[in-house]
N, C-alpha and C positions, 0 to 999 in steps of 0.2 A: 505495500500498502505506502503511496504518496502521500506525508505529512509535511508539512510547514508548519513554523511556524506561526503561528497570530500575534505579529506585537501592538495592540491596539489601547485606544486609549477609550477608556467603552462610561462613559456618564456614570453613569447607575451603580462602577466597579470602584472606580473614584471616590462617591456619595461612601456606598461602606465601608473607605479605609477612614474613613475620619477617626472611627472610634479603635480604630486598631490600632495598640501598642507600638506594632511593625511600622515601621520610618521607610517610602515604602522612593526610591525616584523612577516616581513612574513614568519616565519616556522610556528606558527600560524591563516596563511591567511585561510577563509573556502572559498569557488570555491563551487557559486551554480549554475547551469547551470539553463537557461531556456529554458523549449524544447515546439516549441508550435506546433509541430507535434505531440503530442501525448494529448490528451487533452478529459475530461468527459464528465460531465456532462453543459447542458447551465440553467445557472441561474434563477432563478424568480426574487429574491429580496431578503429584509430581512423584516422583519415585528412584529407585536404583540402582544399579546393578551389583549385583555379590561377588561382582570381583574385583580386585584383589582381596579385596578388604576381609569376606567372611571368611574364609580359609584362617587368618592368621586372627582376627578376633577369636572367631570359635576354640580357635586352644589357644588361650586361655587359659582354658581347664584342661589342659593338655596335661600327660605326665609332671609326676614332679612338681605341681601346681599346688594350689592351698587355698583357702577361702577368702582372702584378702583376691587371688586374680580373678579368681570367677565371678566376684560383687561386680570386678573396674569391668571385665567381658558382656556383663545386665549391662548396667550403667552407662556403657560405653554405647550400648543397645540404643534406651533409651532417647540418647543424644538422635538419634537417626532417625527413629520413629513416633516420639511422643509428638501431639502437636503440641503440645504446653509447653517444657521444655525441651523443646527438638525442632527438629526438621520438619515433623509431620511427614514423613513418608508415606505413600499407602502404593506403593508397588511395587513390587519385588521382582528382579530379574535372575534369575537363580544362574548359575552364572557352572556350565557342566565344562568340567577338566577332560588335558587330553590326556593327559601326564605322556612326561619324557621315555625312552628309553635309556632303562639303566644304563647302559653299557652303552649308552652315548659319544660316539670318536669328540668329539666337541668336548668331552667330558662333564664338568659342574657350571653349566655358561649363565643357567634360569635367576633372575632374582631371586633373594629369600619370598617376597610375595609374590611372584608368581612360578612356583612348586605346584601345583595344584594335578590332584591325583583326579582319576577318571572311575571309571566302575568296573575297571577288568582288571585283574592283577596283573603288575608288568611282567611277571616270566612267563604263569601258565596259561594268563589272556585271559579265563575264565573271568566271567561274572565274582561282584563281594558288594554285596548291596549290605558294606558295613562301612567301604571304602567314603573319604571326602565327608566327615560325620560331624566333621568344623563348622562346614557352611551348609549344611545342613538343617544345625544346631541355632543358628540364626534364623534361618530363614525361617523358624517353627517356632521360633518365640516371637517375631515381629506380628505371625499369623493368629500366635495363641494369647497375645498381648496389648494388640492394637487390630483397629481396623484397614486390613488391609482390603483393598479391595480388587487388584488388579497383580495375578501371576504368570509370567516369562519368563522365557528362556532362550539360556542363548550362550554361543561355542565360538572360539577363534580355529580348531583346529585337531584335524582324527587324529586318535591312539599314532604311539611313533608305528606300530608294527601295522598301519594301515597309509604308512611314508611311503613316500620315493624316495626321502633320503634317509630318514631313518630316527628322523629330529624332526619335534612339533612344530621351532619354532618357522619352521621355511625349508624352500627345497634347496639344493645347492648352488646355482644358474639363477639369472635376474629371467624376471616373469616365464617363470614354471610353477606347474600348479600345484604340489607340494601331491596333493589325495591321487593314489594310485588309479592306473584307471581299470582293471576289473574289482577296485572299493567302493562304487559309489553306491551296491546298496549292500554291503556290508555296514557300511561307514552309517547309510540310514536305517538301515536295523538296527544297528546299538544306541539311536539316539532315544530311537520309536522303545524301547527296550527301556532306559535312564525314565523316556516320559510316564507308559505303564508304571513302573514303579512308583510313580509318587505319584497318581493319578490312584491308584488300588494302594497300596503299603503306606505312603505318609501320608495321602491327602488332603494333597495338596493339586489341582488340573492347572496343568496348564495352554493358557489362552494363542498364544503362539508361544512357534519355536527359529527363535534365526538363526540361520547357520553359517552364516558368514558375518566375518568381520573384518571390516574392508580392505574387500575383498579387489580391489582396483589398485591395490598401494603394487605395482610390478614389484621396484627394487626394492621391500622395505622388510620382508618377509626372507627373511635369508636361514636358513641354519649354522648355527653353534648363537643363535639372539638373545635378548635376554624375558621373550617373550612369545607364548601359545601366538601358533599369527598362519594362511595358507593363501598364497592367490591364484586368484582363481581369472578365468575370461566370459565374459557373460554367454557364449558358448556353453562353455562347464557348467557355472551358475544354473543353465537354466533344466542340465541333466543332470545334475544330486539332487534341484526340488523336483521337479516329477518323480527321481526315483522318493525321495525322505516324504514326497504327501501320499505315493498309492501302500507305502511303510504306513503311514498313520489312520488310513483308511481299512486297508485289511487289518490293523488289529482296536477296529474301531475309537480310535482314539479321536474326539472333537478340539484337540486344538492343531494350529491351523499355521500356515507359513510364513512370516514378515523378513521382506527383505529389505534393505540390500550389509544396513547401517555402514554408508560407507564413508569416507572421511571425508568428505569434498563435496556439500549438496550441488553441484553443476556435473562431478561425474553418479552421485544418483541419476541425477533427472534427463541425463546420456544412457545407459546403462538400461533404462528400465523399458526403453523400448523394445529393447531385443526380447525382453519378457514378453510384450503387446503383439512383435511378430510373429514366432513361438505358439503362440495361442494356451502358453504356460499364466499366463494372470492372471484367470480366473482360479486360477488356484490358491491363491495366496487372499490374503487375510489381513493382511497388513501390512503401508508400508513406514517404512525405516529408514532414517540418515542422524548419524555424527552431522553439525551445526560447528564445524572448526574453522571452516572457510566455509563465503556464502559473502554471496550481495542479494541485497533490496532483488531484482530482478531474480537468483536465483529461485531463493527459500517463494516467491510469487511464483515460479511452476513449478515448486515444489506442492505447495498446495493447492494450485491449480488441473496437477494431476490427479490427485486424491478428489478433488471434487468431483472432476470430471467424467472419474468410477466410479465412483461413489465406496473410495477405499480409509480403515482406519486408517491413519498419520500419527508419526510417532518423529521426539527431538528422541536416538540412541541411547548419545552418547559421549557430554560433556564431562570438560573441566579443566583449570586455569590455575595457570604460577602466575607468580608474582617475579618478578627480577628477577637475574641469575644472580646476583653481587653478593646479594647478604641471604639470610635464611630472618626476615618477621615478617612474623604474624602479621603487626599491628597494620600493616599497609595497607591501603585502598586498588592497591593499582588489578592484582587478579579481580576482586570486590568488584568493582564498576565493571571491570568485561566484563565477566559477570551477569549482570542487570541487564547492562545493552545487549547481550546476549539469552538474555530469557525471554528480556523486551519483543527484542524480536521476532522468535525462537514463533511467541506464541502469537504476536499479532499479526506480521509475515507469513508470517510459513502454516500459520493457522494450525500444529500439532494439537490431538487429545490429549498426548502427553508429552513429558517433557524427566528425562533420568540421570541421573547426573553416575559420573562414573565412577566416582572413587568423593565420596561424601569421610572414608576416613582415609591415610594412609601410615605411610611407614617416618616417624620423628627423623631414626638415623640416617633416613637415603633422605628426604630434605634437610638438615643440615648437613649433610655430605656434600650436596650438591647446592649447598643455595639455593632451593630453589622454595614454593609453598604447594606441594600439591594437596589437595583436600580440605576441608575445612576443620577436618576433630586429629589431630595431630598424636600416635600411637607408642611408641617406642614398640617395635615387636619383638625385640629376644632383648638381653641382658648385654650391656657394651662400655666397656672404659672406652673412652674417646682421648684422642691424640692430646697430652701436653699443648700439640699446639693451634687445635682446635677454636677458631673463631669468636662460637661462643658460650660453651659453656668447657674451660681447662679442668682437667684431672675431676669429673664428676664421671659416678657410673648409672651410667642411664638404667632404673628395671624396666622386664618386660610390663607390660602393660600401664606404665603413665603415658593421660598424656596433657597435652591442651586444646583450648580450644579456640579458633583465632577469628581474625576481620570475616574472612569468608563464612563465616559459618550463622554469623550474624545477619550478613548480605541475601545467602539463600533465604533468614527464616523472615525475611522482610517481603520474599515472596509468598513460600511455602507454609507457611502463618496464615495467608489470610486469600491467600488463590485457591477451593480446595476444591473435591470433587462438586460439582453441576452446577459450579459459573459460567455466567455467557460471560465470554468475551466479544467487551464492548467500546465506540466511537469513543476516540479521541484527539484532538486535530494538535498532537503535539508528541518529537518523538524520542519523546528521553519518557515521558509518561503512558502505563499500559492501567489500563483499566477492565474494570470487570467487575458484576453483578450474581446473587446469586435472589432467579425467583426465586424461592422457595422463604428465604429470612424477611431477603431483601435490603441483608446485605452488600453497599455498594464497598468497595476496594480502589483505589489508588495510587499506584505505587509510583514514586521519580524518581532517574537516577540526577545525580548533577556531577561530567564529568571534570569538569573544569575546572581553573585555579579560583577563579570569586562564585562569592552569595548573587543568585539571583530569585528577585520579584516574581511574584509566581503569585497570578488570582483562578481558582479556580470554578468554572460559572456552570453553574447545574440546576441552572432555569429551567432546561427542558424537562424535569423532570416535574411528574408531574405535585407529586408532593414528599415529604424526606424529614427528621429528624431534621435540626438546629445542632447537634452533636457534631466535631469532627474527632476520633480518637486521632494521635500521633502520634509514628513510634519509628525514631531515628538510628544511623550508622554512621558511624564518623572515625575517624581517627582515634577519638576520645571518648566515641559516643557504641554501647555492645547492645543494638536496637530498644531502645534508652526509650523509654513513654515517655512523653513530653507531655506539659500540661494543655487540656483540647480547645480547640479552636471553636468559633463556631462561626456557622452560613446564617449571614447577614441579605436581606434582598433576590438571594437563588445561588449566595453567589460567596467564599471564603477565600481567607489569602495567607500566601507567607512569605517566608524569607527561605530560601533554603540550604544550604551551607555550603562553598565548595568542599566538591569531592566526594560525597552525600546520599547516602539510599533514603527517600521518606514515606513511610509507608502511613497509609490515609484511611478511617474506616467509617462510614457514614451508616444511620443503621435505619434502615424503615423506609428507604429510598421505590416506590412506588411510578410507574412511568405507563398510562393509557395510553393510546393513539395509535395513528399508523407506523408500519414496518415496514423499513429499505430492505434490500437487499441487492450489495452491490458482485455484481457478474463481472467476473473481469475478461477483455480479448482470448484466456491462455485455459481458458473453462469446455469442454468439446463434448459436443454429444446432440442425438435428438430429443432428450427429457428434457425438464423444464427447469429451463434458470441454467443450458444446458445453450451454447450458440453452435448452432451447425454452418458447416464453411463450404458451397462450395464454390469448383472453381482454385484456376490458381490459385492459391493465396500462399502472403509470407508471413514468417514470422521473426520479433527479431527484440534482440534482448538488450537493455541502454544498459555500459560497462557504467563503473562503480567512477568514481576520482580520482585515478590512481596517483593523478601526485600530489591529489593533500595527503600522501599518507609521507609524505616526506615534513612537507608547512607543518605538517602540525603534532610531530612529537615530543613532546618535548624533555626536561634532561631528564628525570623520571623510570624513559621509559617506555609511556601510553598515549596515548589521543588526549590530548585534549578537549575536542569535539567529535565525539565519532561520528559523528553523522554526515559529516563533511566527508567524509570518510564514505561512508554505506549509503549515501541518496543518489553522489552522483549530479550530474546539472538535465534528465529529463523530465519532465513536468509530463508524462504518461504516471497513470495509475501501477503502481506494480513496477515504473521503469521500464514495460514491453508492450512496443503492441502487433498487432492484425495488418497486412495489405493487400492490397492485388490494383494492378493495372489493369484488365484485362474485363470488356467491357463484353457484360452478363452474366458474368460471376458474380455470386453472393450470399450475404450469414442470415440466419436466419436463426431467432430462441425464442421460441416458449415461453408462455408465462402466465402465471393464475396472480390479477390482483387492480387495482383499481387507475391504473395509468408505470408509465416506464418512462426515462428518460436515458438516453444515448449518447457518450463522448468522445467523441476524435477530434482533431487537430486541424488545424489553418495555417497555411503554408506553400508556396511560388512552386510550381509547377506540381498541382492537385486537381484532378479531378472534380464531377457531380456524381453524384448519388441520389439513390431514389430509395425512401423507405414509406415501407406501406405496414397500417396496422389490422387485423385481421383476424373472424376466427382461427378457427381452428386449420378449417375443409381451406379456407384461403376466402372466401367470402367477404364483405366487409360491415362494421358492425358502426352501430349509435355509437355515442356517449352518453353518457348520465343526465343527458339537454335532451335525449331523443335524436342529436344530431351526426349525419353519416359523418364517419373518419375519412379523410382525404387524405391523398399519397403527400407526401412534403418532397420537395424536392434540393439538397446538400450541395450547394457552392462550397469546398472543401476547400478553398484560395485563396489565402494574401496576401500584401503584398510583405510580408511582414509574418514569424516564427509561429506561434500558439499551440501551446498538448496539452492534454485531459480539459478539453474546451467542451462545454454543454451546448450541444450539437443543435437537439433537439430535446422537446415537452409533447409529450401523447396529451392530448384532451382527458381532465378526468372520466375515468368505467365508472359500467354496472362492473360489481363485485362478477369474475368471472373467472372462463380460461381465452390468451386470449397468441396471437404472432405477430409478430414484428421480423418483414424482414427487408432488409437495405442491401440495394442492386445497384453496382457502378453499368450506369445509366455509357459511358464510352465516352462522354461529349467532357467539354473541361472549359473553364473559365477564358475569353477569345488574351486573359492575358497570363497567362499562365502555359504551361510547357509542358504537362502531365495529364495524367489521366488517374492517379493513382487517390484508392480512397482508404482509411484506416478505420479500423477500429481500437476501439481505446478500453473501454467498459460500457457496462447496462447496468442501471439502478430499477430496481425493480421495487415500487406503492404497496404496500398495501394495507387492507383495514380501514380505511380512509372511511369510510360505511360501519365498519364491522365494531365494541369495542371491544382492541384486543389490549391488556391488562402484562403486565411484567412486575412484580409487584412483591413483595412482605408477608406471609399471613399470621 
């Protein structure tokens, strides 16, 4: 989505500031309008992968440990799953380990935390269901003590004896799949036996299983590496999905397959096309990608693919670290990058859930590598640090000791206040994420300020029918850890605050109700023949606008992160989602079925553009009457302009009675005499419904 900062002098807002204790510089106030009429996905919750921390935390109760270790184990698990004192994660993704070759020619090459047990004995290769008890304890603890709403499974490699290299971290050569060519069915059978064991014995049924992890990384998954992994071409991915699907069905399992957990969102968008062309796409229950890299248009395309094919979508892995200079658990570098990613993933990528790869990490590893991975930092083993260690010289670290960092509190700014059932709703500010619980009427607004200066904000809530006047505040900064601040008040439909530099603030307003029309945005990349999908006929092209890469260098400050993430992310395009679809050929058309009372169409005005003809009819193509009984006429759109404007409103239909309609846009092949081209474009449609029927989103 394209979000632009709207800085304005609103008279009502200025008057409301007179009684505020905050002093504003009016000329720089950022005004944010929260719009409950524009709603996006229903969020299913935040969650966590169990790799690799589940294995290590569960082992705090291992041989030779004492009651203190057991207490620490459960205390640490509470920090992950408790909705009161922890992160409140409600989704668990169990990691199916491959188990390394005990006689691996590369020696002991795995990092301590990444030495995972599989469910077959590494020597006899027979199933042993007592293995991986440590990780299994953690997932059962979560199930028994907290409201876990969804369980999933994932993996990175086949057992070593099914690999070409005899090593679970990858192949010997670059761009080589490590799964033996004759082991596809055997590997599928191995995985489904584990899924069946969890369902029948453990009492946990996995909604999905993700058989790949960043499979497009051609040169990363190598034998002798520090973690499990495997490269697959898309053809090999499709082949294995077929084997896995067949095995799941044969064993009567309802678990479905999720793909492909790509490292880069654009890699997912590119590779998923091969699934569609091969006919295996219908066998997929969910689509998932990591989001370490991806522009606005990459995220938009991911969302559009999910909407086009009615697939469940998820952000399946994220973890961030701070500067590679010092292990500083109090810095706001990784927390602010995490805030940026959560905001863009939920708002622009449209994911149903969001998974943390490592809420817990090895404190020994962080302190030796000058990093801050994870938000809960645990010593995975006893260790005497070297005298020259930069932070903790001559200290004995005890297994199970832990600390909680800024990243923990920053995540909690989101995870405690946006939970299952919340609807992501619209706000016209790139640093703001807004969500509404339609059952309770709780409105959550989370704002991050990644710059080095405080910012004055006004939040306009006048589009709500009613809400409580009390605004709760929770803030994380260098000196504050999700601190509960003095409440603010809504006055004349808005509230204001001064948001400190390098901070994350969560606002909660109860009793929010909205009664009125609803607006559905349909981006040009949502394709298909169903309702709220665009059917392109002819020679249409698709274009994604890149981020403004030149901003990367100019917006990096000495601390090593962006003064303004959004200059990098949004780029210069005015199109919704930084993309559009176009054609120059006469007779090509795009049509969209919609149910509602009105439709709006957005495109562009530029030199070299042609003329399109637009009609609104019933589904059979017959003329329709508007709400006043007048026949809706066809309409010619002249795209030509001597200057360029993107994302411009080109057509608004008359108000229509409640019903089903078809809008058709056709390239006439004609052009303005001043134009030298016939290209027409589609940016997005807006479908408005509920204009004559009460539509309420409210608390009970």
